C-alpha angles and dihedrals in degrees: 000000000000144000134064095301095054095095094045088047092053094047091047091051090049090051092051087052092049089057094051099044097104097037095049093033091229120186105183144008126227124203113191137164125210096213140283144141127325091251089061089071092067093091091061090062093057115123094222093055091046091050093049090050092049093051095041115120096223131062112264124212121198129206102163094159106241129124109194109030128063121211131209089248090059090053096050093041122105089234130007120209131175102235144009088255091054089051090051093049088047093053094043092049088052089052091048091047089047090050093048091047089047092049091047092050090048089050090047089047093048090048095046089046092051090048089049092050092049089049090050092046092052089046093049087047090052091047087050093051090045092048090049092048093048090045090052092047091048092048090048091051093048091047090050090048091049089049093050091047090049091049088047091050093047093048091047091050090049091050092047090048091050091047092049090045090051091045088051090048091050092047092049090049090050091047093050091046093049089044091053091047091048091049092049089049091047089046090052091047090051091048091050092046090048092050090049092049090049090051089052094053114109093238091055091048088050091049089058090059101265126128132210124218118202135180117207090349093306130105108268094234089061095053139059109242122196132195113284096026118130117240130188126219117197124202130173093267106031151004119241124197118208138173120234109240 
């Protein structure tokens, strides 16, 4: 990297890189030199190169390969290293550090995830125990409620049965009483009718001093008696036969 065209070549290469940043997904630019005379370092002190490096959108690493002198390009670079080998070691160390950090983050994420999972498992277990306890309490309350309702229904049924039984007993007593009174009244009616019938018997009438006159075995008022017919008069003590004159 030397001669009058060195600066233009470097700037042109940087512009080509700028165009391909998004497509190639570039993240940094490395400027290195494989060795040469001290005069070959003059291009790295050029203002145009320094301005292009300062305004470049990606970080630039330099490994120009000199020990004593410092160029303007080293001053405007993101990171200045001595040699190309040093640049490679720096990049690799960054990769290793990134990988170590990534591994550490993954471990922390794994540990945090496991802790979170254990915490959630414990929480779910607590919720499960609580749900079981609440369910058991609820079931116990419902059983007690059903038991109380059953006792209430049984007690109500017994009370209704007792009331109905008492009502039936009272009805039975009333029926017996009314039936007794009815039988007594009917018996009295029969007795009165019997007495009345006895009083209407001919023998009873005769005992009271009356007599009965018959013609041909029939009461005289129910027949037509003519002169000369024989009639019969009956008293309590005798029968008298007479002729109708």
